[in-house]
N, CA, C, O and the ligand as a Tripos MOL2 file, in Angstrom:
@<TRIPOS>MOLECULE
protein
  313   311    79     0     0
PROTEIN
NO_CHARGES

@<TRIPOS>ATOM
      1 N          19.6880  -77.2850   24.5680 N.3       1 MET1
      2 CA         18.6570  -76.9250   23.5990 C.3       1 MET1
      3 C          18.2020  -75.4790   23.7950 C.2       1 MET1
      4 O          18.2250  -74.6690   22.8690 O.2       1 MET1
      5 N          17.7930  -75.1830   25.0120 N.am      2 GLU2
      6 CA         17.3140  -73.8220   25.2720 C.3       2 GLU2
      7 C          18.4160  -72.7890   25.0700 C.2       2 GLU2
      8 O          18.1880  -71.7100   24.5240 O.2       2 GLU2
      9 N          19.6010  -73.1420   25.5180 N.am      3 LEU3
     10 CA         20.7210  -72.2210   25.3290 C.3       3 LEU3
     11 C          20.9460  -71.9400   23.8530 C.2       3 LEU3
     12 O          21.2130  -70.8080   23.4500 O.2       3 LEU3
     13 N          20.8340  -72.9870   23.0640 N.am      4 GLU4
     14 CA         21.0240  -72.8360   21.6140 C.3       4 GLU4
     15 C          19.9770  -71.8670   21.0540 C.2       4 GLU4
     16 O          20.2640  -71.0430   20.1850 O.2       4 GLU4
     17 N          18.7710  -71.9930   21.5740 N.am      5 TYR5
     18 CA         17.6820  -71.1310   21.1000 C.3       5 TYR5
     19 C          17.9520  -69.6690   21.4650 C.2       5 TYR5
     20 O          17.7740  -68.7640   20.6490 O.2       5 TYR5
     21 N          18.3760  -69.4660   22.6860 N.am      6 ILE6
     22 CA         18.6880  -68.1030   23.1320 C.3       6 ILE6
     23 C          19.8230  -67.5080   22.2990 C.2       6 ILE6
     24 O          19.8030  -66.3330   21.9310 O.2       6 ILE6
     25 N          20.8000  -68.3450   22.0170 N.am      7 LYS7
     26 CA         21.9210  -67.8870   21.2040 C.3       7 LYS7
     27 C          21.4400  -67.4430   19.8210 C.2       7 LYS7
     28 O          21.9130  -66.4450   19.2770 O.2       7 LYS7
     29 N          20.4990  -68.1930   19.2680 N.am      8 GLN8
     30 CA         19.9670  -67.8250   17.9550 C.3       8 GLN8
     31 C          19.2680  -66.4750   18.0130 C.2       8 GLN8
     32 O          19.4120  -65.6540   17.1060 O.2       8 GLN8
     33 N          18.5120  -66.2470   19.0770 N.am      9 ILE9
     34 CA         17.8220  -64.9620   19.2170 C.3       9 ILE9
     35 C          18.8350  -63.8300   19.3170 C.2       9 ILE9
     36 O          18.6850  -62.7850   18.6850 O.2       9 ILE9
     37 N          19.8620  -64.0550   20.1170 N.am     10 LEU10
     38 CA         20.8940  -63.0260   20.2550 C.3      10 LEU10
     39 C          21.5810  -62.7710   18.9240 C.2      10 LEU10
     40 O          21.8360  -61.6230   18.5610 O.2      10 LEU10
     41 N          21.8820  -63.8400   18.1990 N.am     11 ASP11
     42 CA         22.5270  -63.6780   16.8950 C.3      11 ASP11
     43 C          21.6540  -62.8540   15.9620 C.2      11 ASP11
     44 O          22.1460  -61.9680   15.2630 O.2      11 ASP11
     45 N          20.3710  -63.1450   15.9500 N.am     12 SER12
     46 CA         19.5100  -62.4260   15.0210 C.3      12 SER12
     47 C          19.3110  -60.9800   15.4790 C.2      12 SER12
     48 O          19.0350  -60.1010   14.6640 O.2      12 SER12
     49 N          19.4500  -60.7410   16.7700 N.am     13 ALA13
     50 CA         19.3700  -59.3680   17.2440 C.3      13 ALA13
     51 C          20.5590  -58.5430   16.7720 C.2      13 ALA13
     52 O          20.4400  -57.3500   16.4930 O.2      13 ALA13
     53 N          21.7090  -59.2070   16.6900 N.am     14 TYR14
     54 CA         22.8780  -58.4900   16.1990 C.3      14 TYR14
     55 C          22.7900  -58.2530   14.6970 C.2      14 TYR14
     56 O          23.1630  -57.1920   14.1970 O.2      14 TYR14
     57 N          22.2910  -59.2610   13.9890 N.am     15 ASN15
     58 CA         22.0980  -59.1000   12.5460 C.3      15 ASN15
     59 C          20.6680  -58.6470   12.2920 C.2      15 ASN15
     60 O          19.7960  -59.4400   11.9360 O.2      15 ASN15
     61 N          20.4560  -57.3770   12.4800 N.am     16 ILE16
     62 CA         19.0960  -56.8660   12.4640 C.3      16 ILE16
     63 C          18.3830  -57.1790   11.1510 C.2      16 ILE16
     64 O          17.2140  -57.5630   11.1480 O.2      16 ILE16
     65 N          19.0840  -57.0150   10.0540 N.am     17 ARG17
     66 CA         18.4710  -57.3040    8.7600 C.3      17 ARG17
     67 C          19.2350  -58.3970    8.0430 C.2      17 ARG17
     68 O          20.3100  -58.1550    7.4960 O.2      17 ARG17
     69 N          18.6910  -59.5800    8.0450 N.am     18 PRO18
     70 CA         19.4150  -60.7420    7.5260 C.3      18 PRO18
     71 C          19.7770  -60.6330    6.0510 C.2      18 PRO18
     72 O          20.7450  -61.2540    5.6120 O.2      18 PRO18
     73 N          19.0230  -59.8600    5.2770 N.am     19 HIS19
     74 CA         19.3140  -59.7970    3.8480 C.3      19 HIS19
     75 C          20.5360  -58.9300    3.5640 C.2      19 HIS19
     76 O          21.0880  -58.9490    2.4640 O.2      19 HIS19
     77 N          20.9420  -58.1750    4.5690 N.am     20 GLU20
     78 CA         22.1060  -57.3320    4.3460 C.3      20 GLU20
     79 C          23.3950  -58.0980    4.5730 C.2      20 GLU20
     80 O          23.4070  -59.1520    5.2090 O.2      20 GLU20
     81 N          24.4670  -57.5550    4.0480 N.am     21 VAL21
     82 CA         25.7580  -58.1790    4.2910 C.3      21 VAL21
     83 C          26.1760  -57.9230    5.7340 C.2      21 VAL21
     84 O          25.7600  -56.9390    6.3460 O.2      21 VAL21
     85 N          26.9960  -58.8090    6.2650 N.am     22 GLY22
     86 CA         27.5080  -58.6160    7.6140 C.3      22 GLY22
     87 C          28.7770  -57.7870    7.5990 C.2      22 GLY22
     88 O          29.2980  -57.4390    6.5400 O.2      22 GLY22
     89 N          29.2650  -57.4770    8.7860 N.am     23 CYS23
     90 CA         30.4710  -56.6670    8.9020 C.3      23 CYS23
     91 C          31.6670  -57.3720    8.2690 C.2      23 CYS23
     92 O          32.5300  -56.7240    7.6770 O.2      23 CYS23
     93 N          31.7200  -58.6960    8.3930 N.am     24 ASP24
     94 CA         32.8390  -59.4360    7.8050 C.3      24 ASP24
     95 C          32.8420  -59.2900    6.2890 C.2      24 ASP24
     96 O          33.8760  -59.0120    5.6810 O.2      24 ASP24
     97 N          31.6640  -59.4810    5.6870 N.am     25 ASP25
     98 CA         31.5560  -59.3210    4.2390 C.3      25 ASP25
     99 C          31.9230  -57.9110    3.8410 C.2      25 ASP25
    100 O          32.6220  -57.6800    2.8540 O.2      25 ASP25
    101 N          31.4380  -56.9790    4.6250 N.am     26 CYS26
    102 CA         31.6710  -55.5800    4.3330 C.3      26 CYS26
    103 C          33.1680  -55.2740    4.3380 C.2      26 CYS26
    104 O          33.6740  -54.5960    3.4440 O.2      26 CYS26
    105 N          33.8600  -55.7710    5.3370 N.am     27 GLU27
    106 CA         35.3030  -55.5240    5.4150 C.3      27 GLU27
    107 C          36.0250  -56.1150    4.2150 C.2      27 GLU27
    108 O          36.9720  -55.5260    3.6930 O.2      27 GLU27
    109 N          35.5660  -57.2870    3.7810 N.am     28 GLU28
    110 CA         36.2120  -57.9360    2.6430 C.3      28 GLU28
    111 C          36.0400  -57.1310    1.3640 C.2      28 GLU28
    112 O          36.9540  -57.0440    0.5430 O.2      28 GLU28
    113 N          34.8580  -56.5430    1.2040 N.am     29 GLU29
    114 CA         34.5410  -55.8530   -0.0500 C.3      29 GLU29
    115 C          34.8680  -54.3690    0.0020 C.2      29 GLU29
    116 O          34.7750  -53.6590   -1.0000 O.2      29 GLU29
    117 N          35.2500  -53.9170    1.1830 N.am     30 MET30
    118 CA         35.4100  -52.4810    1.3960 C.3      30 MET30
    119 C          36.4310  -51.8460    0.4510 C.2      30 MET30
    120 O          36.2110  -50.7560   -0.0770 O.2      30 MET30
    121 N          37.5440  -52.5430    0.2470 N.am     31 ASN31
    122 CA         38.5780  -52.0100   -0.6480 C.3      31 ASN31
    123 C          38.0560  -51.8310   -2.0650 C.2      31 ASN31
    124 O          38.3090  -50.8210   -2.7220 O.2      31 ASN31
    125 N          37.3200  -52.8400   -2.5170 N.am     32 GLU32
    126 CA         36.7870  -52.7770   -3.8600 C.3      32 GLU32
    127 C          35.7620  -51.6460   -3.9550 C.2      32 GLU32
    128 O          35.7230  -50.8970   -4.9310 O.2      32 GLU32
    129 N          34.9540  -51.5470   -2.9370 N.am     33 TYR33
    130 CA         33.9400  -50.4930   -2.9330 C.3      33 TYR33
    131 C          34.5940  -49.1100   -2.9310 C.2      33 TYR33
    132 O          34.1210  -48.1920   -3.6020 O.2      33 TYR33
    133 N          35.6630  -48.9700   -2.1870 N.am     34 ALA34
    134 CA         36.3880  -47.6970   -2.1590 C.3      34 ALA34
    135 C          36.8890  -47.3240   -3.5480 C.2      34 ALA34
    136 O          36.8420  -46.1590   -3.9410 O.2      34 ALA34
    137 N          37.3680  -48.3220   -4.2890 N.am     35 ASP35
    138 CA         37.7950  -48.0690   -5.6720 C.3      35 ASP35
    139 C          36.6580  -47.5040   -6.4980 C.2      35 ASP35
    140 O          36.8220  -46.5440   -7.2520 O.2      35 ASP35
    141 N          35.4930  -48.1280   -6.3350 N.am     36 TYR36
    142 CA         34.3370  -47.6600   -7.0990 C.3      36 TYR36
    143 C          33.9840  -46.2270   -6.7300 C.2      36 TYR36
    144 O          33.6860  -45.4070   -7.5990 O.2      36 TYR36
    145 N          34.0180  -45.9360   -5.4520 N.am     37 VAL37
    146 CA         33.6820  -44.5880   -5.0110 C.3      37 VAL37
    147 C          34.6790  -43.5780   -5.5630 C.2      37 VAL37
    148 O          34.2940  -42.5290   -6.0780 O.2      37 VAL37
    149 N          35.9620  -43.9040   -5.4500 N.am     38 LEU38
    150 CA         36.9960  -42.9650   -5.8810 C.3      38 LEU38
    151 C          36.9870  -42.7670   -7.3900 C.2      38 LEU38
    152 O          37.2500  -41.6670   -7.8780 O.2      38 LEU38
    153 N          36.6850  -43.8320   -8.1290 N.am     39 GLU39
    154 CA         36.6860  -43.7380   -9.5910 C.3      39 GLU39
    155 C          35.3120  -43.3590  -10.1210 C.2      39 GLU39
    156 O          35.1240  -43.1690  -11.3220 O.2      39 GLU39
    157 N          34.3670  -43.2530   -9.2150 N.am     40 GLU40
    158 CA         32.9850  -42.9410   -9.5840 C.3      40 GLU40
    159 C          32.4570  -43.8900  -10.6430 C.2      40 GLU40
    160 O          31.7980  -43.4910  -11.6030 O.2      40 GLU40
    161 N          32.7690  -45.1540  -10.4350 N.am     41 LYS41
    162 CA         32.2610  -46.1850  -11.3370 C.3      41 LYS41
    163 C          30.8180  -46.5180  -10.9830 C.2      41 LYS41
    164 O          30.3190  -46.1930   -9.9060 O.2      41 LYS41
    165 N          30.1650  -47.1860  -11.9440 N.am     42 GLN42
    166 CA         28.8300  -47.6910  -11.6740 C.3      42 GLN42
    167 C          28.9240  -48.8530  -10.6870 C.2      42 GLN42
    168 O          29.7620  -49.7400  -10.8460 O.2      42 GLN42
    169 N          28.0770  -48.8460   -9.6850 N.am     43 LEU43
    170 CA         28.1010  -49.9350   -8.7210 C.3      43 LEU43
    171 C          27.3740  -51.1520   -9.2770 C.2      43 LEU43
    172 O          26.2620  -51.0370   -9.7930 O.2      43 LEU43
    173 N          27.9970  -52.3030   -9.1730 N.am     44 ASP44
    174 CA         27.2120  -53.4910   -9.4660 C.3      44 ASP44
    175 C          26.5670  -53.9830   -8.1810 C.2      44 ASP44
    176 O          26.8440  -53.4650   -7.0990 O.2      44 ASP44
    177 N          25.7220  -54.9670   -8.3020 N.am     45 LYS45
    178 CA         24.8160  -55.3050   -7.2090 C.3      45 LYS45
    179 C          25.4450  -55.6160   -5.8670 C.2      45 LYS45
    180 O          25.0380  -55.0340   -4.8610 O.2      45 LYS45
    181 N          26.4190  -56.5080   -5.8080 N.am     46 PRO46
    182 CA         26.9780  -56.8310   -4.4900 C.3      46 PRO46
    183 C          27.5220  -55.6010   -3.7750 C.2      46 PRO46
    184 O          27.4490  -55.4990   -2.5500 O.2      46 PRO46
    185 N          28.0600  -54.6820   -4.5420 N.am     47 LEU47
    186 CA         28.6170  -53.4970   -3.8980 C.3      47 LEU47
    187 C          27.5320  -52.5500   -3.4120 C.2      47 LEU47
    188 O          27.7510  -51.7680   -2.4870 O.2      47 LEU47
    189 N          26.3810  -52.6200   -4.0270 N.am     48 ASN48
    190 CA         25.2560  -51.8680   -3.4880 C.3      48 ASN48
    191 C          24.9030  -52.3180   -2.0800 C.2      48 ASN48
    192 O          24.5100  -51.5140   -1.2350 O.2      48 ASN48
    193 N          25.0490  -53.6110   -1.8410 N.am     49 LEU49
    194 CA         24.8050  -54.1310   -0.5030 C.3      49 LEU49
    195 C          25.8200  -53.5850    0.4800 C.2      49 LEU49
    196 O          25.4910  -53.3000    1.6310 O.2      49 LEU49
    197 N          27.0440  -53.4420    0.0290 N.am     50 ILE50
    198 CA         28.0780  -52.8550    0.8730 C.3      50 ILE50
    199 C          27.7100  -51.4100    1.2020 C.2      50 ILE50
    200 O          27.8440  -50.9560    2.3390 O.2      50 ILE50
    201 N          27.2480  -50.7110    0.1850 N.am     51 LYS51
    202 CA         26.8330  -49.3290    0.3900 C.3      51 LYS51
    203 C          25.7340  -49.2410    1.4420 C.2      51 LYS51
    204 O          25.7890  -48.4080    2.3470 O.2      51 LYS51
    205 N          24.7450  -50.1050    1.3120 N.am     52 ASP52
    206 CA         23.6650  -50.1350    2.2990 C.3      52 ASP52
    207 C          24.2050  -50.4040    3.6930 C.2      52 ASP52
    208 O          23.8120  -49.7650    4.6690 O.2      52 ASP52
    209 N          25.1060  -51.3570    3.7580 N.am     53 HIS53
    210 CA         25.6550  -51.7140    5.0610 C.3      53 HIS53
    211 C          26.4130  -50.5290    5.6660 C.2      53 HIS53
    212 O          26.3110  -50.2620    6.8630 O.2      53 HIS53
    213 N          27.1570  -49.8390    4.8440 N.am     54 LEU54
    214 CA         27.9330  -48.7020    5.3500 C.3      54 LEU54
    215 C          27.0190  -47.5990    5.8590 C.2      54 LEU54
    216 O          27.3630  -46.8730    6.7910 O.2      54 LEU54
    217 N          25.8500  -47.4820    5.2390 N.am     55 GLU55
    218 CA         24.9240  -46.4500    5.6950 C.3      55 GLU55
    219 C          24.2970  -46.8040    7.0320 C.2      55 GLU55
    220 O          23.8980  -45.9270    7.7990 O.2      55 GLU55
    221 N          24.2140  -48.1050    7.3020 N.am     56 LEU56
    222 CA         23.5300  -48.5450    8.5150 C.3      56 LEU56
    223 C          24.4780  -48.8720    9.6580 C.2      56 LEU56
    224 O          24.1040  -48.8080   10.8290 O.2      56 LEU56
    225 N          25.6960  -49.2190    9.3090 N.am     57 CYS57
    226 CA         26.6180  -49.7050   10.3300 C.3      57 CYS57
    227 C          27.6770  -48.6400   10.6070 C.2      57 CYS57
    228 O          28.4930  -48.3140    9.7450 O.2      57 CYS57
    229 N          27.6470  -48.1200   11.7990 N.am     58 ARG58
    230 CA         28.5410  -47.0260   12.1280 C.3      58 ARG58
    231 C          30.0050  -47.4630   12.1680 C.2      58 ARG58
    232 O          30.8940  -46.7450   11.7100 O.2      58 ARG58
    233 N          30.2350  -48.6370   12.7160 N.am     59 ASP59
    234 CA         31.6090  -49.1440   12.7930 C.3      59 ASP59
    235 C          32.2390  -49.2280   11.4120 C.2      59 ASP59
    236 O          33.3420  -48.7350   11.1780 O.2      59 ASP59
    237 N          31.5080  -49.8630   10.5060 N.am     60 CYS60
    238 CA         32.0560  -50.0610    9.1660 C.3      60 CYS60
    239 C          32.1730  -48.7330    8.4330 C.2      60 CYS60
    240 O          33.1270  -48.5180    7.6860 O.2      60 CYS60
    241 N          31.2190  -47.8500    8.6390 N.am     61 SER61
    242 CA         31.2910  -46.5920    7.9190 C.3      61 SER61
    243 C          32.4630  -45.7480    8.4020 C.2      61 SER61
    244 O          33.0900  -45.0430    7.6110 O.2      61 SER61
    245 N          32.7580  -45.8150    9.6830 N.am     62 GLU62
    246 CA         33.9470  -45.1080   10.1860 C.3      62 GLU62
    247 C          35.2140  -45.6970    9.6040 C.2      62 GLU62
    248 O          36.1440  -44.9830    9.2300 O.2      62 GLU62
    249 N          35.2270  -47.0150    9.5370 N.am     63 GLU63
    250 CA         36.3910  -47.6870    8.9860 C.3      63 GLU63
    251 C          36.5440  -47.3390    7.5090 C.2      63 GLU63
    252 O          37.6490  -47.1390    7.0070 O.2      63 GLU63
    253 N          35.4030  -47.2730    6.8310 N.am     64 PHE64
    254 CA         35.4270  -46.9540    5.4090 C.3      64 PHE64
    255 C          35.9060  -45.5270    5.1780 C.2      64 PHE64
    256 O          36.6570  -45.2670    4.2370 O.2      64 PHE64
    257 N          35.4800  -44.6130    6.0220 N.am     65 GLN65
    258 CA         35.9310  -43.2270    5.8910 C.3      65 GLN65
    259 C          37.4430  -43.1190    6.0230 C.2      65 GLN65
    260 O          38.0900  -42.4070    5.2550 O.2      65 GLN65
    261 N          37.9990  -43.8220    6.9920 N.am     66 SER66
    262 CA         39.4510  -43.7290    7.1590 C.3      66 SER66
    263 C          40.1630  -44.4270    6.0150 C.2      66 SER66
    264 O          41.2630  -44.0300    5.6290 O.2      66 SER66
    265 N          39.5380  -45.4730    5.4660 N.am     67 LEU67
    266 CA         40.1120  -46.1210    4.2870 C.3      67 LEU67
    267 C          40.1160  -45.1540    3.1020 C.2      67 LEU67
    268 O          41.1090  -45.0470    2.3810 O.2      67 LEU67
    269 N          39.0100  -44.4580    2.9100 N.am     68 LEU68
    270 CA         38.9290  -43.4770    1.8260 C.3      68 LEU68
    271 C          39.9780  -42.3860    1.9860 C.2      68 LEU68
    272 O          40.6440  -41.9910    1.0290 O.2      68 LEU68
    273 N          40.1080  -41.9120    3.2130 N.am     69 GLU69
    274 CA         41.1020  -40.8640    3.4620 C.3      69 GLU69
    275 C          42.5070  -41.3540    3.1530 C.2      69 GLU69
    276 O          43.3130  -40.6410    2.5570 O.2      69 GLU69
    277 N          42.7840  -42.5780    3.5670 N.am     70 ALA70
    278 CA         44.1000  -43.1530    3.2980 C.3      70 ALA70
    279 C          44.3340  -43.2740    1.8040 C.2      70 ALA70
    280 O          45.4110  -42.9440    1.3080 O.2      70 ALA70
    281 N          43.3200  -43.7510    1.0850 N.am     71 LEU71
    282 CA         43.4520  -43.9030   -0.3670 C.3      71 LEU71
    283 C          43.5860  -42.5490   -1.0420 C.2      71 LEU71
    284 O          44.3730  -42.3900   -1.9750 O.2      71 LEU71
    285 N          42.8350  -41.5940   -0.5840 N.am     72 ASN72
    286 CA         42.8860  -40.2560   -1.1730 C.3      72 ASN72
    287 C          44.2530  -39.6280   -0.9970 C.2      72 ASN72
    288 O          44.7910  -39.0250   -1.9250 O.2      72 ASN72
    289 N          44.8100  -39.7670    0.1820 N.am     73 SER73
    290 CA         46.1270  -39.1690    0.3930 C.3      73 SER73
    291 C          47.1950  -39.9540   -0.3720 C.2      73 SER73
    292 O          48.2250  -39.3980   -0.7540 O.2      73 SER73
    293 N          46.9500  -41.2260   -0.5890 N.am     74 ALA74
    294 CA         47.9080  -42.0300   -1.3560 C.3      74 ALA74
    295 C          47.8890  -41.6380   -2.8330 C.2      74 ALA74
    296 O          48.9360  -41.6070   -3.4810 O.2      74 ALA74
    297 N          46.7110  -41.3390   -3.3620 N.am     75 THR75
    298 CA         46.6220  -40.9930   -4.7790 C.3      75 THR75
    299 C          46.7930  -39.5050   -5.0250 C.2      75 THR75
    300 O          46.9020  -39.0740   -6.1730 O.2      75 THR75
    301 N          46.8170  -38.7190   -3.9590 N.am     76 GLY76
    302 CA         46.9920  -37.2840   -4.1020 C.3      76 GLY76
    303 C          45.7240  -36.5470   -4.4740 C.2      76 GLY76
    304 O          45.7440  -35.3360   -4.6950 O.2      76 GLY76
    305 N          44.5990  -37.2870   -4.5440 N.am     77 LYS77
    306 CA         43.3190  -36.6090   -4.8040 C.3      77 LYS77
    307 C          42.8180  -35.9430   -3.5460 C.2      77 LYS77
    308 O          43.3330  -36.1790   -2.4540 O.2      77 LYS77
    309 N          41.8200  -35.1180   -3.7070 N.am     78 LYS78
    310 CA         41.2880  -34.4140   -2.5470 C.3      78 LYS78
    311 C          40.5380  -35.3500   -1.6170 C.2      78 LYS78
    312 O          40.0240  -34.9150   -0.5860 O.2      78 LYS78
    313 ZN         29.3210  -53.3570    9.7170 Zn       79 ZN79
@<TRIPOS>BOND
     1     1     2 1
     2     2     3 1
     3     3     4 2
     4     3     5 am
     5     5     6 1
     6     6     7 1
     7     7     8 2
     8     7     9 am
     9     9    10 1
    10    10    11 1
    11    11    12 2
    12    11    13 am
    13    13    14 1
    14    14    15 1
    15    15    16 2
    16    15    17 am
    17    17    18 1
    18    18    19 1
    19    19    20 2
    20    19    21 am
    21    21    22 1
    22    22    23 1
    23    23    24 2
    24    23    25 am
    25    25    26 1
    26    26    27 1
    27    27    28 2
    28    27    29 am
    29    29    30 1
    30    30    31 1
    31    31    32 2
    32    31    33 am
    33    33    34 1
    34    34    35 1
    35    35    36 2
    36    35    37 am
    37    37    38 1
    38    38    39 1
    39    39    40 2
    40    39    41 am
    41    41    42 1
    42    42    43 1
    43    43    44 2
    44    43    45 am
    45    45    46 1
    46    46    47 1
    47    47    48 2
    48    47    49 am
    49    49    50 1
    50    50    51 1
    51    51    52 2
    52    51    53 am
    53    53    54 1
    54    54    55 1
    55    55    56 2
    56    55    57 am
    57    57    58 1
    58    58    59 1
    59    59    60 2
    60    59    61 am
    61    61    62 1
    62    62    63 1
    63    63    64 2
    64    63    65 am
    65    65    66 1
    66    66    67 1
    67    67    68 2
    68    67    69 am
    69    69    70 1
    70    70    71 1
    71    71    72 2
    72    71    73 am
    73    73    74 1
    74    74    75 1
    75    75    76 2
    76    75    77 am
    77    77    78 1
    78    78    79 1
    79    79    80 2
    80    79    81 am
    81    81    82 1
    82    82    83 1
    83    83    84 2
    84    83    85 am
    85    85    86 1
    86    86    87 1
    87    87    88 2
    88    87    89 am
    89    89    90 1
    90    90    91 1
    91    91    92 2
    92    91    93 am
    93    93    94 1
    94    94    95 1
    95    95    96 2
    96    95    97 am
    97    97    98 1
    98    98    99 1
    99    99   100 2
   100    99   101 am
   101   101   102 1
   102   102   103 1
   103   103   104 2
   104   103   105 am
   105   105   106 1
   106   106   107 1
   107   107   108 2
   108   107   109 am
   109   109   110 1
   110   110   111 1
   111   111   112 2
   112   111   113 am
   113   113   114 1
   114   114   115 1
   115   115   116 2
   116   115   117 am
   117   117   118 1
   118   118   119 1
   119   119   120 2
   120   119   121 am
   121   121   122 1
   122   122   123 1
   123   123   124 2
   124   123   125 am
   125   125   126 1
   126   126   127 1
   127   127   128 2
   128   127   129 am
   129   129   130 1
   130   130   131 1
   131   131   132 2
   132   131   133 am
   133   133   134 1
   134   134   135 1
   135   135   136 2
   136   135   137 am
   137   137   138 1
   138   138   139 1
   139   139   140 2
   140   139   141 am
   141   141   142 1
   142   142   143 1
   143   143   144 2
   144   143   145 am
   145   145   146 1
   146   146   147 1
   147   147   148 2
   148   147   149 am
   149   149   150 1
   150   150   151 1
   151   151   152 2
   152   151   153 am
   153   153   154 1
   154   154   155 1
   155   155   156 2
   156   155   157 am
   157   157   158 1
   158   158   159 1
   159   159   160 2
   160   159   161 am
   161   161   162 1
   162   162   163 1
   163   163   164 2
   164   163   165 am
   165   165   166 1
   166   166   167 1
   167   167   168 2
   168   167   169 am
   169   169   170 1
   170   170   171 1
   171   171   172 2
   172   171   173 am
   173   173   174 1
   174   174   175 1
   175   175   176 2
   176   175   177 am
   177   177   178 1
   178   178   179 1
   179   179   180 2
   180   179   181 am
   181   181   182 1
   182   182   183 1
   183   183   184 2
   184   183   185 am
   185   185   186 1
   186   186   187 1
   187   187   188 2
   188   187   189 am
   189   189   190 1
   190   190   191 1
   191   191   192 2
   192   191   193 am
   193   193   194 1
   194   194   195 1
   195   195   196 2
   196   195   197 am
   197   197   198 1
   198   198   199 1
   199   199   200 2
   200   199   201 am
   201   201   202 1
   202   202   203 1
   203   203   204 2
   204   203   205 am
   205   205   206 1
   206   206   207 1
   207   207   208 2
   208   207   209 am
   209   209   210 1
   210   210   211 1
   211   211   212 2
   212   211   213 am
   213   213   214 1
   214   214   215 1
   215   215   216 2
   216   215   217 am
   217   217   218 1
   218   218   219 1
   219   219   220 2
   220   219   221 am
   221   221   222 1
   222   222   223 1
   223   223   224 2
   224   223   225 am
   225   225   226 1
   226   226   227 1
   227   227   228 2
   228   227   229 am
   229   229   230 1
   230   230   231 1
   231   231   232 2
   232   231   233 am
   233   233   234 1
   234   234   235 1
   235   235   236 2
   236   235   237 am
   237   237   238 1
   238   238   239 1
   239   239   240 2
   240   239   241 am
   241   241   242 1
   242   242   243 1
   243   243   244 2
   244   243   245 am
   245   245   246 1
   246   246   247 1
   247   247   248 2
   248   247   249 am
   249   249   250 1
   250   250   251 1
   251   251   252 2
   252   251   253 am
   253   253   254 1
   254   254   255 1
   255   255   256 2
   256   255   257 am
   257   257   258 1
   258   258   259 1
   259   259   260 2
   260   259   261 am
   261   261   262 1
   262   262   263 1
   263   263   264 2
   264   263   265 am
   265   265   266 1
   266   266   267 1
   267   267   268 2
   268   267   269 am
   269   269   270 1
   270   270   271 1
   271   271   272 2
   272   271   273 am
   273   273   274 1
   274   274   275 1
   275   275   276 2
   276   275   277 am
   277   277   278 1
   278   278   279 1
   279   279   280 2
   280   279   281 am
   281   281   282 1
   282   282   283 1
   283   283   284 2
   284   283   285 am
   285   285   286 1
   286   286   287 1
   287   287   288 2
   288   287   289 am
   289   289   290 1
   290   290   291 1
   291   291   292 2
   292   291   293 am
   293   293   294 1
   294   294   295 1
   295   295   296 2
   296   295   297 am
   297   297   298 1
   298   298   299 1
   299   299   300 2
   300   299   301 am
   301   301   302 1
   302   302   303 1
   303   303   304 2
   304   303   305 am
   305   305   306 1
   306   306   307 1
   307   307   308 2
   308   307   309 am
   309   309   310 1
   310   310   311 1
   311   311   312 2
@<TRIPOS>SUBSTRUCTURE
     1 MET1         2 RESIDUE 1 A MET
     2 GLU2         6 RESIDUE 1 A GLU
     3 LEU3        10 RESIDUE 1 A LEU
     4 GLU4        14 RESIDUE 1 A GLU
     5 TYR5        18 RESIDUE 1 A TYR
     6 ILE6        22 RESIDUE 1 A ILE
     7 LYS7        26 RESIDUE 1 A LYS
     8 GLN8        30 RESIDUE 1 A GLN
     9 ILE9        34 RESIDUE 1 A ILE
    10 LEU10       38 RESIDUE 1 A LEU
    11 ASP11       42 RESIDUE 1 A ASP
    12 SER12       46 RESIDUE 1 A SER
    13 ALA13       50 RESIDUE 1 A ALA
    14 TYR14       54 RESIDUE 1 A TYR
    15 ASN15       58 RESIDUE 1 A ASN
    16 ILE16       62 RESIDUE 1 A ILE
    17 ARG17       66 RESIDUE 1 A ARG
    18 PRO18       70 RESIDUE 1 A PRO
    19 HIS19       74 RESIDUE 1 A HIS
    20 GLU20       78 RESIDUE 1 A GLU
    21 VAL21       82 RESIDUE 1 A VAL
    22 GLY22       86 RESIDUE 1 A GLY
    23 CYS23       90 RESIDUE 1 A CYS
    24 ASP24       94 RESIDUE 1 A ASP
    25 ASP25       98 RESIDUE 1 A ASP
    26 CYS26      102 RESIDUE 1 A CYS
    27 GLU27      106 RESIDUE 1 A GLU
    28 GLU28      110 RESIDUE 1 A GLU
    29 GLU29      114 RESIDUE 1 A GLU
    30 MET30      118 RESIDUE 1 A MET
    31 ASN31      122 RESIDUE 1 A ASN
    32 GLU32      126 RESIDUE 1 A GLU
    33 TYR33      130 RESIDUE 1 A TYR
    34 ALA34      134 RESIDUE 1 A ALA
    35 ASP35      138 RESIDUE 1 A ASP
    36 TYR36      142 RESIDUE 1 A TYR
    37 VAL37      146 RESIDUE 1 A VAL
    38 LEU38      150 RESIDUE 1 A LEU
    39 GLU39      154 RESIDUE 1 A GLU
    40 GLU40      158 RESIDUE 1 A GLU
    41 LYS41      162 RESIDUE 1 A LYS
    42 GLN42      166 RESIDUE 1 A GLN
    43 LEU43      170 RESIDUE 1 A LEU
    44 ASP44      174 RESIDUE 1 A ASP
    45 LYS45      178 RESIDUE 1 A LYS
    46 PRO46      182 RESIDUE 1 A PRO
    47 LEU47      186 RESIDUE 1 A LEU
    48 ASN48      190 RESIDUE 1 A ASN
    49 LEU49      194 RESIDUE 1 A LEU
    50 ILE50      198 RESIDUE 1 A ILE
    51 LYS51      202 RESIDUE 1 A LYS
    52 ASP52      206 RESIDUE 1 A ASP
    53 HIS53      210 RESIDUE 1 A HIS
    54 LEU54      214 RESIDUE 1 A LEU
    55 GLU55      218 RESIDUE 1 A GLU
    56 LEU56      222 RESIDUE 1 A LEU
    57 CYS57      226 RESIDUE 1 A CYS
    58 ARG58      230 RESIDUE 1 A ARG
    59 ASP59      234 RESIDUE 1 A ASP
    60 CYS60      238 RESIDUE 1 A CYS
    61 SER61      242 RESIDUE 1 A SER
    62 GLU62      246 RESIDUE 1 A GLU
    63 GLU63      250 RESIDUE 1 A GLU
    64 PHE64      254 RESIDUE 1 A PHE
    65 GLN65      258 RESIDUE 1 A GLN
    66 SER66      262 RESIDUE 1 A SER
    67 LEU67      266 RESIDUE 1 A LEU
    68 LEU68      270 RESIDUE 1 A LEU
    69 GLU69      274 RESIDUE 1 A GLU
    70 ALA70      278 RESIDUE 1 A ALA
    71 LEU71      282 RESIDUE 1 A LEU
    72 ASN72      286 RESIDUE 1 A ASN
    73 SER73      290 RESIDUE 1 A SER
    74 ALA74      294 RESIDUE 1 A ALA
    75 THR75      298 RESIDUE 1 A THR
    76 GLY76      302 RESIDUE 1 A GLY
    77 LYS77      306 RESIDUE 1 A LYS
    78 LYS78      310 RESIDUE 1 A LYS
    79 ZN79       313 GROUP 0 **** ****
């Protein structure tokens, strides 16, 4: 019981803001979000959450940057 409680505290410490998407969600949506960024499309709501997550999460934002670079070099854009 107590261990379960401690685990919950640790989990919530890792997910600092519960309303935000997690890293797993972010990774799943990252490709789609990259398309929006590259095409400068209007963001719909779920992707705004991805944007927020990328601003707050260094791991995901680094991953997203390298994804963007890969996509940019693939399409020949700057
Ligand atoms: Zn993340």
